C-alpha positions, 0 to 999 in steps of 0.5 A: 499500500503506498501512503500518499503524503502530499506536496508538504507536511509539517514537523512539530515537537508534540507540545504544538500540536493541538485538534485546532491546527491539525484541521487547519493544516488540513484545510491548507492542503498539507499531506503529512503531519510529522510528531517531533520526539519520541512519543508516549507509550500511550500515543495519544499526541498521534491519536488527537491528529488522526481523530481530528484530521480525515486526509493526512498521513500521520508519522510519529518517531520511534517510541523509545523502548527503554522507558516504554513498556512493549506490552503497553506500545503494543496496547496503544498501537492495537487501539489506534488500530481499532478506532481506525480501521482501514488506516492503521493495522498490526497485521503481520501477512501483507495479504490480511493488510488493510492500511499502514504496518505498525510494527511494534513487536520488536519493541522490547528486550530479547528481540533480534533487533541488532542495536548499537554494540551489539554483537552479530552472529558472524565469523569474528563476532563483529559488533555494530559499532558507532563510527565518526563521519571521518572514519567513513570510507571505502575501505571500512568493513563490519569485520574489522569492529569486534569486540576488542576493537569496540572497547578499544574505541570507548577507551580511545573515544568515549561513547560515540552512541551517547549524545543520541540518547540525550535527544535533539539531534538535527539532521539538517547538518549532516544532509547539508554535508551529504549534498556537498 
């Protein structure tokens, strides 16, 4: 299923959204409303946008799995699926889907999600290792970063992933750098 996002969309932090703004933007022809920042597990901010509009796509960031129990997030997605049939689905089988898939099943401890510093089940046990921009290049290979190398990098450079956990990243500078 293709989702029509329209020609223009609006991104706002959740504290700025409300039904009146969402309706006004929809009437002005915006096709997508994006909730910035990691939403709360109850997804009430997304629910407000879905309930007050009829034709826009609503996007959210990923729910923070470290502060939101997976069962709560799953229950919220199922509630939204029931309240908005045909718009949102948690159905795994493609032939049964009606709406946009929201897959919350990987949001929890013990799931097979590869994350930062996770050891991969490959020869040499490579580790998903954060790199600095200047380290990226043609010669970088995942197998060059095993457990010893990951620990040595943390000792030398500190935890390069730690700022991500603090939030507030802006992708604009990275995009400008890539386009330059």
